[in-house]
C-alpha positions as CSV (number, residue, x, y, z in Angstrom):
1,M,94.5,-95.2,-49.9
2,R,90.8,-95.9,-51.0
3,D,87.7,-95.1,-49.2
4,D,85.5,-98.1,-49.0
5,K,82.4,-96.0,-49.6
6,L,84.0,-94.6,-53.1
7,I,84.4,-98.1,-54.2
8,F,82.5,-99.3,-57.5
9,S,84.4,-102.3,-58.2
10,D,87.6,-104.1,-56.7
11,A,88.9,-106.9,-58.8
12,Q,85.2,-107.6,-60.1
13,S,85.2,-109.9,-63.1
14,I,83.9,-108.9,-66.5
15,V,83.5,-112.4,-67.8
16,G,80.9,-113.0,-70.2
17,S,78.8,-112.8,-73.3
18,A,77.9,-109.5,-75.0
19,G,75.8,-107.5,-72.5
20,D,76.0,-105.4,-69.3
21,I,77.8,-106.3,-66.2
22,N,76.8,-103.6,-63.3
23,S,79.4,-102.7,-60.8
24,T,79.3,-104.3,-57.5
25,N,78.8,-101.2,-55.8
26,V,76.5,-97.9,-56.2
27,I,77.7,-95.0,-54.5
28,D,74.9,-93.3,-52.8
29,F,75.7,-89.5,-51.9
30,I,72.6,-89.0,-49.8
31,A,71.9,-86.0,-51.8
32,V,71.0,-84.2,-55.1
33,K,73.6,-82.3,-56.7
34,P,76.2,-83.7,-54.0
35,D,80.0,-82.2,-53.8
36,P,81.7,-85.4,-52.6
37,G,85.0,-83.6,-52.5
38,M,83.9,-80.8,-50.6
39,G,85.3,-78.3,-53.2
40,R,88.2,-80.4,-54.2
41,A,88.6,-82.5,-57.3
42,V,86.8,-85.8,-57.6
43,Y,88.5,-88.3,-59.9
44,L,86.9,-91.3,-61.3
45,N,89.8,-94.2,-61.5
46,V,89.2,-97.6,-63.9
47,S,92.1,-99.9,-64.2
48,I,92.5,-103.4,-65.0
49,P,94.1,-105.8,-62.4
50,V,93.9,-109.0,-64.6
51,A,94.1,-109.0,-68.1
52,V,90.8,-109.1,-70.3
53,T,91.0,-112.1,-73.0
54,S,88.3,-113.7,-75.5
55,S,88.1,-116.3,-77.8
56,G,86.9,-113.9,-80.3
57,S,87.2,-110.0,-80.7
58,A,85.7,-108.5,-77.6
59,T,85.2,-105.3,-76.7
60,V,84.6,-103.4,-73.4
61,A,83.2,-100.1,-72.8
62,F,83.6,-98.3,-69.3
63,V,80.5,-96.5,-68.3
64,L,79.6,-94.0,-65.5
65,E,75.9,-93.9,-64.6
66,E,73.7,-91.8,-62.5
67,S,70.0,-92.2,-61.1
68,A,67.8,-90.3,-59.0
69,D,66.0,-93.5,-57.5
70,N,68.6,-96.1,-57.6
71,S,66.6,-97.9,-60.6
72,T,66.5,-96.1,-63.6
73,Y,70.3,-95.0,-64.7
74,T,71.5,-92.7,-67.4
75,T,75.0,-92.6,-68.9
76,V,76.8,-89.9,-67.7
77,Y,80.2,-90.8,-69.5
78,T,81.6,-93.7,-71.6
79,T,85.0,-94.5,-73.0
80,G,82.9,-96.3,-75.9
81,A,84.1,-99.6,-76.9
82,L,87.6,-100.7,-76.3
83,A,89.5,-103.9,-77.8
84,Y,89.9,-106.7,-75.2
85,S,93.6,-106.6,-76.4
86,T,94.3,-103.2,-75.1
87,L,92.9,-104.3,-71.7
88,T,96.2,-105.6,-70.2
89,A,96.9,-106.2,-66.5
90,G,98.2,-103.3,-64.6
91,K,96.5,-100.8,-67.5
92,T,94.9,-97.7,-66.1
93,V,92.1,-97.3,-68.5
94,L,90.8,-94.1,-67.1
95,R,91.5,-91.4,-64.6
96,M,89.8,-88.4,-65.2
97,P,88.0,-85.5,-62.9
98,L,84.6,-86.8,-61.9
99,P,81.9,-85.3,-64.8
100,D,79.1,-83.1,-63.5
101,A,76.8,-86.1,-62.2
102,G,73.8,-84.1,-60.5
103,K,71.9,-87.1,-59.3
104,R,72.0,-89.0,-55.6
105,Y,73.4,-92.5,-57.1
106,L,76.6,-93.3,-59.1
107,R,77.6,-96.6,-60.5
108,M,79.7,-98.1,-63.2
109,T,78.4,-100.6,-66.1
110,Y,80.9,-102.4,-67.9
111,T,79.6,-103.3,-71.7
112,V,81.1,-106.5,-73.4
113,G,80.3,-106.4,-77.2
114,T,81.1,-108.4,-80.1
115,A,82.4,-111.5,-78.6
116,A,82.6,-113.0,-75.1
117,T,85.4,-112.2,-72.8
118,T,86.9,-115.2,-71.0
119,A,89.1,-113.7,-68.5
120,G,89.5,-110.2,-67.0
121,K,88.8,-108.1,-63.9
122,V,88.3,-104.4,-63.0
123,D,88.9,-101.8,-60.3
124,A,86.7,-98.8,-60.4
125,W,86.6,-96.0,-57.5
126,L,86.4,-92.4,-56.9
127,D,89.2,-90.5,-55.2
128,I,89.7,-87.0,-54.0
129,N,92.7,-85.1,-55.0
């Protein structure tokens, strides 16, 4: 079960030319140095519900970012560039404990590189384990 307030992207399109696509939602923890799991592990999840395609050799990097003001973001974690051909429907790209993010706001950014993507969607969310 997913908590609506912990979803970055729900079948969000990542179709576009090279550049950054920000997640539909920003998670606001209301506090600095939040403990969203109240002592329990919080996991960052990214999956591909619709395969990514490209007429070239597109790559996509999945980037977790944090901000104190919901304006200026810095990278907390990145997968690095992944070839579009590896981003198949149903693939789990990432499931990992949430890195130590100490700022109020979190978002995902999907960085398309090398060539445009012509299809593809992403789900990204946090859950407590």
